[in-house]
C-alpha positions in Angstrom: -6.1 -1.3 -5.3 -3.5 -3.7 -4.2 -2.8 -7.1 -2.8 -0.2 -8.7 -0.7 0.6 -11.9 1.1 0.2 -12.7 4.8 1.5 -16.1 5.3 -0.1 -18.3 2.6 -3.1 -16.0 1.9 -3.3 -13.1 -0.5 -5.1 -10.2 0.9 -6.7 -7.2 -0.7 -6.1 -3.5 0.4 -6.2 0.0 -0.8 -3.5 2.7 -0.7 -4.7 5.4 1.6 -1.8 7.7 1.8 1.5 7.5 -0.3 4.8 9.2 -0.1 8.4 8.8 -1.5 9.3 6.6 1.4 6.1 4.5 1.8 2.4 4.2 2.1 -0.4 3.5 4.4 -2.4 0.4 3.3 -6.1 0.2 4.3 -6.9 -3.4 5.0 -8.7 -5.8 7.5 -6.0 -8.3 7.8 -2.8 -7.1 9.4 0.7 -8.3 8.9 3.2 -8.2 11.8 5.3 -5.1 12.4 8.7 -5.9 10.9 7.3 -8.3 8.3 8.6 -7.9 4.8 6.0 -7.9 2.1 5.6 -8.1 -1.6 2.8 -5.7 -2.7 1.2 -5.6 -6.1 -0.4 -2.4 -7.0 -3.2 -2.9 -9.5 -4.4 -0.3 -12.0 -7.6 -0.1 -13.9 -6.0 -0.6 -17.3 -4.6 -4.0 -16.1 -1.1 -2.7 -15.4 0.6 -3.8 -12.2 3.5 -2.6 -10.1 5.3 -5.0 -7.9 6.9 -3.5 -4.8 8.9 -4.7 -1.8 8.5 -3.1 1.6 8.6 -3.6 5.4 5.7 -3.0 7.8 6.7 -0.3 10.3 3.3 0.1 12.2 -0.2 -1.2 12.3 -3.4 0.6 13.3 -6.8 -0.7 14.3 -9.4 2.0 14.5 -12.1 1.9 17.2 -15.5 0.8 15.9 -16.9 4.3 16.0 -14.2 5.9 14.0 -13.4 3.4 11.2 -14.9 5.8 8.4 -12.4 8.5 9.4 -9.5 6.3 10.6 -9.2 3.1 8.6 -7.5 -0.1 9.8 -4.3 -0.7 8.1 -0.5 -0.6 8.2 2.3 1.7 7.4 4.8 0.3 5.0 8.4 1.6 4.0 8.7 0.9 0.3 11.8 0.0 -1.8 10.4 0.8 -5.2 13.0 2.8 -7.0 12.4 5.2 -9.9 9.1 3.6 -10.9 7.6 4.0 -7.5 8.8 7.5 -7.4 7.0 8.3 -10.7 3.8 6.7 -9.2 4.0 8.9 -6.2 4.5 12.1 -8.4 1.5 11.1 -10.5 -0.8 10.5 -7.4 0.4 14.0 -6.1 -0.3 15.7 -9.4 -3.7 13.9 -9.8 -2.8 12.2 -13.0 -2.8 8.6 -14.1 0.6 7.1 -13.4 3.0 6.0 -16.1 4.4 2.7 -14.8 5.7 1.4 -18.1 
């Protein structure tokens, strides 16, 4: 789970796909392409990871395909070493060490 700000409003989302350079964020509220965002990844044990990124694309799925193709946006992430460890943990299927 994550949240981000669009204007004055905080919006919830979910990571849908992550890589070393960025992620796809599944959400119903879209930021603008080119917008810089602060994203807070939230983990079940209460830990958080604050990331900065830039929206590189948005996608609105057709009504009939929303289960297979979620609405959301692609984000390049400037997260450094801690983000890299998060992506490695996701790829390995283990809990991320973000301490």
